[in-house]
KEKE-3310 file (N, C-alpha, C; in steps of 0.2 Angstrom, whole numbers, plus 5000, padded with zeros to 4 digits):
npx = (5276:5270:5274:5271:5267:5266:5250:5246:5234:5230:5229:5241:5241:5231:5224:5233:5228:5221:5228:5229:5239:5248:5265:5282:5285:5274:5266:5254:5253:5248:5243:5242:5253:5263:5260:5261:5273:5283:5279:5284:5277:5279:5276:5280:5288:5294:5300:5300:5310:5312:5311:5321:5332:5334:5334:5346:5351:5340:5337:5349:5347:5334:5337:5345:5336:5327:5334:5333:5320:5310:5297:5295:5287:5284:5274:5267:5257:5254:5247:5248:5246:5248:5260:5271:5283:5282:5276:5272:5282:5293:5294:5299:5312:5317:5318:5328:5339:5340:5342:5332:5326:5314:5296:5289:5274:5260:5247:5235:5222:5222:5216:5222:5232:5223:5216:5227:5229:5239:5250:5261:5277:5292:5282:5280:5275:5275:5271:5267:5268:5255:5249:5246:5247:5263:5272:5273:5280:5295:5309:5322:5330:5335:5334:5333:5345:5347:5359:5360:5366:5360:5353:5343:5339:5328:5318:5325:5327:5314:5311:5321:5316:5303:5307:5312:5301:5296:5286:5276:5284:5282:5277:5283:5291:5284:5284:5290:5287:5285:5268:5257:5252:5237:5223:5213:5199:5200:5205:5209:5200:5210:5219:5221)
npy = (5711:5727:5743:5758:5775:5787:5792:5805:5809:5811:5827:5841:5847:5839:5829:5817:5800:5790:5776:5759:5747:5732:5730:5723:5718:5713:5723:5735:5749:5766:5781:5791:5788:5796:5809:5827:5828:5829:5818:5804:5794:5779:5768:5752:5737:5720:5713:5720:5727:5740:5745:5738:5743:5756:5754:5752:5766:5773:5768:5774:5788:5790:5788:5799:5809:5805:5808:5821:5824:5820:5808:5791:5779:5764:5755:5740:5734:5724:5709:5695:5682:5679:5685:5679:5683:5695:5693:5695:5688:5688:5702:5705:5699:5708:5720:5718:5714:5726:5735:5744:5758:5761:5758:5744:5741:5730:5730:5722:5722:5731:5743:5754:5758:5761:5772:5782:5783:5776:5770:5763:5755:5760:5773:5789:5799:5814:5822:5837:5843:5843:5833:5836:5835:5838:5834:5824:5812:5807:5798:5800:5803:5791:5774:5757:5751:5764:5770:5782:5789:5783:5794:5800:5813:5821:5818:5822:5835:5840:5836:5844:5857:5856:5856:5868:5876:5880:5885:5872:5861:5863:5855:5842:5827:5812:5797:5781:5764:5747:5741:5742:5726:5722:5713:5700:5707:5719:5730:5747:5762:5770:5761:5753)
npz = (4893:4894:4889:4896:4900:4914:4920:4923:4928:4941:4948:4950:4966:4971:4984:4993:4990:5003:5012:5018:5021:5021:5025:5021:5033:5039:5045:5047:5037:5035:5026:5035:5044:5040:5043:5042:5036:5021:5007:4998:4986:4979:4965:4963:4957:4958:4947:4936:4922:4921:4934:4940:4933:4939:4952:4962:4962:4965:4978:4985:4983:4989:5002:5005:5005:5014:5025:5025:5028:5020:5019:5014:5004:4996:4984:4979:4967:4958:4950:4958:4955:4942:4941:4950:4955:4960:4973:4991:4998:4989:4988:5001:5000:4990:4996:5005:4995:4988:4997:5002:5011:5015:5018:5010:5002:5000:4988:4987:4982:4972:4973:4978:4969:4958:4964:4965:4952:4946:4933:4929:4933:4937:4946:4951:4964:4972:4987:4997:5014:5018:5011:4998:4980:4973:4964:4950:4940:4931:4936:4931:4914:4911:4904:4902:4892:4885:4888:4896:4910:4927:4938:4944:4943:4939:4949:4960:4958:4960:4973:4980:4976:4982:4996:4997:4997:4985:4970:4963:4951:4933:4918:4919:4915:4910:4920:4914:4911:4915:4913:4926:4932:4930:4938:4930:4922:4930:4925:4924:4918:4911:4906:4892)
capx = (5277:5267:5277:5267:5269:5262:5244:5245:5227:5230:5232:5245:5237:5226:5225:5235:5223:5223:5229:5230:5242:5254:5272:5285:5286:5267:5264:5249:5255:5243:5245:5243:5259:5268:5257:5265:5279:5282:5278:5285:5274:5282:5273:5286:5287:5301:5302:5300:5317:5313:5313:5328:5337:5335:5334:5351:5352:5334:5339:5353:5344:5329:5341:5348:5330:5324:5337:5331:5313:5304:5295:5295:5284:5283:5268:5267:5250:5254:5243:5254:5244:5251:5267:5273:5289:5280:5273:5275:5288:5298:5295:5303:5318:5319:5320:5335:5343:5341:5343:5327:5326:5307:5291:5286:5268:5257:5241:5232:5215:5224:5212:5226:5234:5217:5215:5232:5229:5246:5250:5267:5282:5291:5278:5282:5270:5278:5266:5269:5267:5248:5247:5244:5252:5268:5276:5272:5284:5300:5315:5327:5329:5338:5330:5337:5348:5349:5366:5360:5367:5354:5355:5337:5339:5321:5315:5329:5325:5307:5312:5324:5311:5298:5310:5314:5295:5295:5280:5277:5287:5277:5279:5287:5291:5280:5288:5289:5290:5280:5262:5254:5249:5230:5220:5208:5193:5201:5208:5206:5199:5216:5223:5218)
capy = (5718:5733:5749:5764:5781:5790:5795:5812:5809:5815:5834:5845:5850:5834:5826:5810:5795:5786:5769:5755:5741:5728:5730:5717:5715:5712:5729:5740:5756:5771:5787:5796:5787:5801:5816:5833:5828:5828:5811:5802:5787:5776:5762:5748:5730:5717:5710:5725:5729:5748:5746:5735:5748:5762:5752:5754:5773:5775:5767:5779:5795:5790:5788:5806:5814:5803:5812:5828:5825:5817:5801:5788:5773:5761:5751:5735:5733:5719:5703:5690:5675:5679:5687:5677:5686:5701:5691:5698:5685:5691:5709:5705:5698:5713:5725:5716:5715:5733:5739:5749:5760:5763:5752:5742:5739:5726:5732:5716:5723:5736:5749:5760:5760:5765:5779:5786:5783:5774:5766:5760:5754:5764:5778:5793:5804:5818:5826:5841:5840:5843:5828:5839:5833:5843:5832:5817:5812:5802:5798:5804:5801:5784:5768:5751:5751:5770:5773:5788:5787:5784:5799:5803:5821:5825:5818:5826:5843:5841:5836:5850:5862:5856:5857:5875:5879:5883:5883:5865:5861:5861:5851:5836:5821:5806:5791:5776:5758:5741:5743:5738:5720:5722:5707:5700:5711:5724:5736:5754:5765:5773:5755:5749)
capz = (4896:4890:4891:4897:4903:4919:4917:4924:4929:4947:4946:4955:4971:4973:4990:4992:4993:5009:5011:5023:5017:5024:5023:5021:5040:5041:5049:5043:5036:5032:5024:5041:5047:5038:5044:5043:5032:5013:5006:4991:4985:4973:4963:4961:4956:4958:4941:4930:4920:4922:4941:4941:4930:4943:4960:4966:4963:4969:4985:4987:4982:4994:5009:5006:5006:5020:5030:5024:5031:5016:5020:5007:5004:4989:4984:4973:4965:4953:4951:4960:4952:4935:4942:4957:4957:4964:4979:4997:5000:4985:4990:5007:4997:4986:5001:5007:4990:4986:5003:5003:5018:5016:5018:5003:5004:4995:4987:4984:4979:4967:4974:4979:4962:4955:4968:4963:4945:4944:4927:4927:4938:4942:4945:4957:4967:4978:4991:5002:5021:5018:5007:4991:4975:4971:4958:4947:4934:4930:4940:4926:4907:4909:4903:4900:4885:4881:4890:4900:4917:4931:4943:4948:4943:4939:4956:4965:4957:4963:4980:4982:4975:4988:5002:4997:4997:4979:4967:4960:4944:4928:4912:4921:4910:4913:4921:4909:4913:4913:4915:4932:4930:4933:4938:4925:4923:4935:4921:4925:4911:4907:4903:4886)
cpx = (5274:5271:5272:5270:5264:5256:5243:5238:5226:5233:5236:5240:5231:5228:5228:5230:5225:5224:5230:5232:5247:5260:5275:5287:5279:5264:5259:5252:5249:5246:5247:5249:5264:5265:5262:5272:5278:5282:5279:5282:5276:5278:5279:5284:5294:5304:5303:5308:5318:5314:5320:5334:5339:5336:5340:5352:5346:5335:5343:5350:5339:5332:5343:5342:5326:5327:5336:5324:5308:5303:5294:5291:5283:5277:5268:5260:5249:5250:5248:5252:5248:5258:5269:5279:5288:5276:5276:5281:5294:5299:5300:5311:5321:5321:5327:5340:5345:5342:5339:5326:5318:5302:5289:5280:5265:5249:5237:5226:5216:5220:5216:5230:5229:5216:5221:5233:5236:5245:5255:5272:5289:5286:5279:5277:5273:5273:5269:5267:5259:5245:5244:5250:5256:5271:5274:5276:5290:5305:5321:5325:5332:5333:5335:5339:5349:5355:5366:5361:5361:5357:5349:5336:5332:5317:5318:5328:5319:5307:5315:5319:5306:5301:5312:5307:5293:5288:5281:5280:5281:5281:5284:5286:5288:5286:5286:5291:5284:5274:5261:5251:5242:5227:5215:5202:5194:5204:5205:5204:5205:5221:5219:5211)
cpy = (5723:5739:5755:5769:5783:5792:5802:5814:5813:5822:5837:5848:5845:5831:5819:5805:5791:5779:5765:5748:5738:5729:5723:5714:5714:5717:5733:5747:5760:5777:5792:5794:5793:5808:5821:5833:5827:5820:5809:5795:5785:5769:5758:5741:5727:5715:5714:5727:5736:5749:5744:5740:5753:5760:5754:5762:5776:5774:5772:5786:5795:5791:5795:5810:5812:5807:5819:5829:5822:5810:5798:5781:5770:5756:5746:5733:5727:5712:5698:5683:5674:5681:5686:5680:5693:5699:5695:5695:5687:5698:5709:5704:5704:5719:5724:5717:5722:5738:5745:5751:5763:5757:5751:5738:5735:5728:5727:5717:5728:5742:5755:5763:5764:5772:5784:5787:5781:5770:5762:5759:5755:5770:5782:5799:5808:5823:5831:5839:5840:5838:5831:5837:5838:5841:5825:5817:5806:5803:5802:5801:5794:5779:5763:5752:5758:5774:5779:5786:5788:5789:5801:5810:5824:5824:5822:5833:5844:5841:5842:5856:5862:5858:5865:5879:5883:5881:5876:5866:5860:5858:5846:5831:5815:5800:5786:5769:5752:5743:5739:5732:5719:5715:5706:5703:5717:5730:5742:5757:5768:5767:5751:5747)
cpz = (4891:4893:4891:4901:4909:4916:4918:4926:4936:4946:4952:4960:4974:4979:4989:4995:4999:5007:5017:5021:5022:5021:5023:5028:5043:5046:5044:5043:5033:5030:5030:5046:5046:5038:5045:5040:5025:5013:4999:4991:4979:4971:4960:4960:4957:4952:4935:4928:4921:4929:4942:4939:4935:4951:4964:4968:4967:4976:4988:4988:4988:5001:5010:5008:5012:5026:5030:5026:5026:5018:5014:5009:4997:4990:4978:4972:4960:4955:4952:4957:4946:4936:4949:4959:4961:4971:4985:4999:4996:4986:4996:5005:4994:4991:5003:5001:4988:4991:5004:5010:5019:5016:5011:5005:4998:4994:4983:4980:4973:4967:4975:4973:4958:4958:4966:4955:4942:4937:4926:4933:4934:4941:4951:4958:4973:4981:4996:5009:5022:5014:5000:4986:4973:4965:4956:4941:4935:4935:4937:4919:4906:4909:4901:4893:4882:4883:4893:4907:4922:4937:4947:4948:4943:4946:4961:4964:4960:4970:4983:4982:4981:4994:5003:4997:4991:4976:4963:4953:4939:4922:4914:4916:4913:4915:4916:4912:4911:4916:4922:4929:4933:4933:4933:4927:4928:4931:4922:4918:4907:4904:4898:4887)
residu = (UNK:UNK:UNK:UNK:UNK:UNK:UNK:UNK:UNK:UNK:UNK:UNK:UNK:UNK:UNK:UNK:UNK:UNK:UNK:UNK:UNK:UNK:UNK:UNK:UNK:UNK:UNK:UNK:UNK:UNK:UNK:UNK:UNK:UNK:UNK:UNK:UNK:UNK:UNK:UNK:UNK:UNK:UNK:UNK:UNK:UNK:UNK:UNK:UNK:UNK:UNK:UNK:UNK:UNK:UNK:UNK:UNK:UNK:UNK:UNK:UNK:UNK:UNK:UNK:UNK:UNK:UNK:UNK:UNK:UNK:UNK:UNK:UNK:UNK:UNK:UNK:UNK:UNK:UNK:UNK:UNK:UNK:UNK:UNK:UNK:UNK:UNK:UNK:UNK:UNK:UNK:UNK:UNK:UNK:UNK:UNK:UNK:UNK:UNK:UNK:UNK:UNK:UNK:UNK:UNK:UNK:UNK:UNK:UNK:UNK:UNK:UNK:UNK:UNK:UNK:UNK:UNK:UNK:UNK:UNK:UNK:UNK:UNK:UNK:UNK:UNK:UNK:UNK:UNK:UNK:UNK:UNK:UNK:UNK:UNK:UNK:UNK:UNK:UNK:UNK:UNK:UNK:UNK:UNK:UNK:UNK:UNK:UNK:UNK:UNK:UNK:UNK:UNK:UNK:UNK:UNK:UNK:UNK:UNK:UNK:UNK:UNK:UNK:UNK:UNK:UNK:UNK:UNK:UNK:UNK:UNK:UNK:UNK:UNK:UNK:UNK:UNK:UNK:UNK:UNK:UNK:UNK:UNK:UNK:UNK:UNK:UNK:UNK:UNK:UNK:UNK:UNK)
# end
């Protein structure tokens, strides 16, 4: 496991890259399924201890904000040959275990992770209803072993601010977690 932070390569105001990926129900989901709504895109994996650390609270927080009109989708871009725990079959199990109320998509080619310039799991990208990047940063300050409660306070503050039509937050803290597991020869420039 290589611990990495968000890249902050996608700039505030940038358009959400389009995607067309299969979810755990074998349905194709695209960015335009969420047209005219704020959209939270989360890069996740099943085996990452940083994701496991926040998963129950993430599931709870997301449900609250889905009820407030924010659409949510998660994307797994990990190399499943080297990390079979991140396979689509295991993703389906993870949705049940964590009670995720959002679509969990598989980015087999890793092209979507590259388009978003995602670096780690978890990695959060919050877009306004015009698909313009509003927030990129951490869920909260909690990490495995640091004894800080998992609350989602940073992401919650950003979602509240977005729903109030406020100016995007500045100086957000990067998400930190396991690096996305890139396929051999597929490393993006921002990964070693």
